[in-house]
C-alpha positions in Angstrom: -36.5 51.2 36.5 -37.5 53.1 33.4 -36.4 52.3 29.8 -32.8 53.1 29.1 -32.2 55.8 26.3 -28.6 56.1 25.3 -27.0 57.9 22.5 -23.5 56.7 21.3 -21.6 59.4 19.4 -18.9 58.3 17.1 -16.9 61.0 15.2 -13.4 59.2 15.0 -12.9 56.2 12.8 -10.6 54.5 15.3 -13.6 54.5 17.8 -16.0 52.2 16.0 -14.9 49.0 17.4 -15.1 50.5 20.8 -18.5 51.8 20.2 -19.9 48.5 18.6 -18.6 46.4 21.6 -20.3 48.9 24.0 -23.6 48.7 22.2 -23.2 44.9 22.1 -22.6 44.6 25.8 -25.5 46.9 26.6 -27.8 44.7 24.8 -26.2 41.7 26.5 -26.7 43.4 30.0 -30.5 44.8 29.5 -31.7 42.5 26.7 -32.2 43.0 23.1 -34.9 45.7 22.4 -34.9 46.6 26.2 -33.2 50.1 25.5 -33.5 53.0 23.1 -30.1 53.0 21.4 -29.1 55.5 19.0 -25.6 55.4 17.2 -24.8 58.8 15.7 -21.9 59.1 13.3 -20.5 62.2 12.2 -17.1 63.6 10.7 -14.8 61.1 9.2 -16.6 58.2 11.1 -19.4 58.1 8.5 -17.1 56.1 6.3 -17.8 53.0 8.6 -21.1 52.8 6.9 -19.5 51.4 3.7 -17.0 49.1 5.6 -18.3 45.7 5.1 -16.5 44.2 8.3 -18.3 46.9 10.5 -21.6 46.7 8.6 -22.1 43.1 9.7 -21.9 44.0 13.4 -24.1 47.0 12.7 -26.8 45.2 10.9 -26.9 42.5 13.7 -27.4 45.4 16.4 -30.0 47.1 14.3 -31.9 43.9 14.4 -31.7 44.1 18.1 -33.1 47.5 18.0 -30.2 50.1 17.7 -30.8 52.9 15.3 -27.8 54.0 13.3 -27.7 57.6 12.2 -25.3 59.5 9.8 -24.9 63.2 9.5 -25.6 64.6 6.2 -23.3 67.6 6.5 -20.4 65.2 7.2 -21.4 63.0 4.1 -21.5 66.1 1.8 -18.4 67.6 3.2 -16.4 64.3 2.7 -17.5 64.0 -1.0 -16.9 67.8 -1.6 -13.3 67.4 -0.2 -12.7 63.9 -1.6 -11.0 62.9 1.7 -11.1 59.3 1.0 -14.2 57.4 0.1 -17.2 59.6 -0.9 -20.0 57.9 0.9 -23.2 58.8 -1.0 -26.5 58.9 0.8 -28.1 56.6 -1.7 -25.7 53.8 -1.2 -26.0 53.7 2.6 -27.6 50.5 4.1 -31.4 50.6 4.7 -30.7 50.5 8.6 -28.8 53.7 8.2 -30.9 56.9 8.6 -29.5 60.3 7.7 -30.0 63.4 9.7 -29.5 66.8 8.5 -26.9 67.9 11.2 -25.2 65.5 13.7 -24.8 68.3 16.3 -28.4 69.2 16.3 -29.4 65.5 16.7 -27.2 65.1 19.9 -28.8 68.1 21.4 -32.5 66.8 20.4 -31.6 63.5 21.9 -30.1 65.0 25.1 -33.4 67.0 25.5 -35.3 63.9 25.1 -33.4 62.3 28.1 -30.8 60.3 26.3 -27.5 59.5 28.2 -24.6 60.7 25.9 -21.8 58.2 25.3 -18.6 59.1 23.7 -16.4 55.9 23.2 
């Protein structure tokens, strides 16, 4: 079997626990580092990148090989509209990478053969 390539798309804050459980269960099933796992947050879900409770789980998953991405457009929009916490790019944890546009990243990953999962 070829290496699994999976993109988890989280754009609703209330879906984070499910998404993180899905990634955890995937690694339990196939083994740490045995799959290319990308977790993309856009929309209001980028707020989770400053949630200390979720960050502990994310950091552990990142050590196992998961790549966490944040949409720059969503970060900017939240700060401009001041809808809740403004998540500044410079304050994101080191394991979170910023992409210019979440929707473009989804398209690119799917073109690269990533399975699309939306918890």
